[in-house]
PLY file of the C-alpha trace (Angstrom):
ply
format ascii 1.0
element vertex 160
property float x
property float y
property float z
element edge 159
property int vertex1
property int vertex2
end_header
72.84 69.31 96.91
74.21 65.78 96.62
77.58 67.01 97.89
76.11 68.28 101.20
74.10 65.06 101.66
77.26 63.00 101.17
79.16 65.21 103.60
76.36 64.87 106.19
76.34 61.10 105.72
80.12 60.88 106.19
79.93 63.05 109.29
77.20 60.88 110.80
79.15 57.66 110.09
82.27 59.20 111.64
80.32 60.31 114.73
78.78 56.83 115.13
82.16 55.11 114.75
83.76 57.40 117.34
80.91 56.73 119.77
81.18 52.98 119.12
84.95 53.13 119.62
84.60 54.92 122.96
82.03 52.35 124.13
84.23 49.44 123.04
87.37 50.84 124.68
85.52 51.48 127.93
83.90 48.02 127.95
87.13 46.27 126.94
89.00 47.88 129.84
86.30 46.93 132.33
85.91 43.38 130.99
89.69 42.94 130.99
89.76 43.99 134.63
87.19 41.32 135.41
89.13 38.70 133.44
92.29 39.68 135.34
90.43 39.34 138.62
89.10 35.90 137.65
92.58 34.87 136.55
94.09 35.92 139.87
91.40 34.18 141.91
91.71 30.98 139.90
95.52 31.14 139.99
95.31 30.75 143.76
93.83 27.32 143.05
96.36 26.50 140.29
93.82 26.95 137.49
94.91 28.70 134.31
92.46 31.27 132.93
93.35 33.42 129.93
90.15 34.51 128.22
91.21 38.04 127.36
90.06 37.53 123.77
86.56 36.75 124.98
86.52 40.05 126.87
87.42 41.95 123.71
84.83 40.14 121.58
82.18 40.71 124.23
83.12 44.40 124.36
82.73 44.66 120.59
79.33 43.00 120.65
78.00 44.81 123.73
79.21 48.13 122.32
76.89 47.54 119.40
74.06 46.41 121.71
74.45 49.67 123.64
74.34 51.71 120.43
71.22 49.88 119.28
69.62 50.53 122.67
70.56 54.21 122.45
68.55 54.49 119.22
65.40 54.18 121.34
66.50 57.19 123.46
65.82 55.76 126.93
65.39 58.42 129.58
64.50 61.22 127.18
61.47 62.11 129.30
63.78 62.45 132.34
66.25 64.88 130.75
64.77 67.92 132.50
65.18 66.30 135.93
68.44 66.06 137.91
71.13 64.01 136.16
70.88 61.12 138.62
67.39 60.15 137.37
68.20 59.64 133.69
71.52 58.04 134.66
69.92 55.42 136.89
67.08 54.86 134.44
69.50 54.31 131.56
71.63 52.01 133.72
68.56 49.85 134.44
67.42 49.83 130.81
70.85 48.95 129.45
71.34 46.33 132.17
68.10 44.74 130.98
69.31 44.86 127.36
72.62 43.31 128.32
70.80 40.72 130.43
68.71 39.69 127.44
71.84 39.57 125.30
73.64 37.48 127.94
70.75 35.01 128.05
70.89 34.69 124.27
74.67 34.29 124.41
74.45 31.59 127.09
71.74 29.77 125.14
73.94 29.78 122.04
76.90 28.51 124.07
74.75 25.76 125.56
73.45 24.75 122.15
76.98 24.83 120.74
78.30 22.63 123.56
75.35 20.25 123.25
75.75 20.07 119.50
79.45 19.33 119.80
78.93 16.53 122.32
75.60 14.98 121.26
72.35 15.75 119.45
70.29 18.58 120.96
67.37 17.38 123.05
64.35 19.28 124.24
65.53 19.06 127.87
68.83 20.75 127.01
66.95 23.81 125.76
65.27 24.28 129.15
68.51 24.39 131.14
69.13 27.81 132.64
72.51 29.46 132.15
74.51 29.38 135.37
76.66 32.50 135.15
74.26 35.00 133.64
73.03 36.96 136.64
76.35 38.13 138.14
77.55 39.42 134.78
74.29 41.30 134.23
74.32 42.91 137.67
77.96 43.83 137.46
77.22 45.48 134.12
74.78 47.89 135.78
77.51 49.56 137.80
79.83 49.40 134.80
77.31 51.38 132.76
76.67 54.09 135.38
80.02 55.92 134.97
79.60 56.34 131.22
75.93 57.30 131.27
76.33 60.79 132.83
79.10 61.62 130.39
76.84 60.62 127.50
74.03 62.74 128.96
76.33 65.72 129.43
77.69 65.26 125.91
74.12 65.31 124.61
73.43 68.54 126.50
76.62 70.06 125.10
75.71 69.08 121.53
72.22 70.63 121.86
73.72 73.96 122.96
76.16 74.13 120.02
0 1
1 2
2 3
3 4
4 5
5 6
6 7
7 8
8 9
9 10
10 11
11 12
12 13
13 14
14 15
15 16
16 17
17 18
18 19
19 20
20 21
21 22
22 23
23 24
24 25
25 26
26 27
27 28
28 29
29 30
30 31
31 32
32 33
33 34
34 35
35 36
36 37
37 38
38 39
39 40
40 41
41 42
42 43
43 44
44 45
45 46
46 47
47 48
48 49
49 50
50 51
51 52
52 53
53 54
54 55
55 56
56 57
57 58
58 59
59 60
60 61
61 62
62 63
63 64
64 65
65 66
66 67
67 68
68 69
69 70
70 71
71 72
72 73
73 74
74 75
75 76
76 77
77 78
78 79
79 80
80 81
81 82
82 83
83 84
84 85
85 86
86 87
87 88
88 89
89 90
90 91
91 92
92 93
93 94
94 95
95 96
96 97
97 98
98 99
99 100
100 101
101 102
102 103
103 104
104 105
105 106
106 107
107 108
108 109
109 110
110 111
111 112
112 113
113 114
114 115
115 116
116 117
117 118
118 119
119 120
120 121
121 122
122 123
123 124
124 125
125 126
126 127
127 128
128 129
129 130
130 131
131 132
132 133
133 134
134 135
135 136
136 137
137 138
138 139
139 140
140 141
141 142
142 143
143 144
144 145
145 146
146 147
147 148
148 149
149 150
150 151
151 152
152 153
153 154
154 155
155 156
156 157
157 158
158 159
């Protein structure tokens, strides 16, 4: 009996790692496209911008945030409806999750910058991040293309 439990555990870990890898590859490609776009726009003004590493790190972290969010099975009640409903619902839910993550990330960056330059004051904690909203909104359309494929994959797995 222990042998089948170990095999089931290995299979589950493999499945989770494959899903995580697909999410990370998808996000890394999209984030790299945005970094390339920013680089090209800033190059027109003679500003160098090469934060491709940040895009990869963000893809790794957001891939895990997406997997954690998927544990809560958003949109399960909408599975019997047309595919557009669960897709849009999941896009909104995951955009909210990424928005919360982005706020936390920006707060950490602000604290890190404040700590590096001077002691942290109470007023520095109340400063709002400046570039949070566009990233969050752009993530919502980034998530939409992968959500139907995840829903269809879930339907396919249930029929097997």
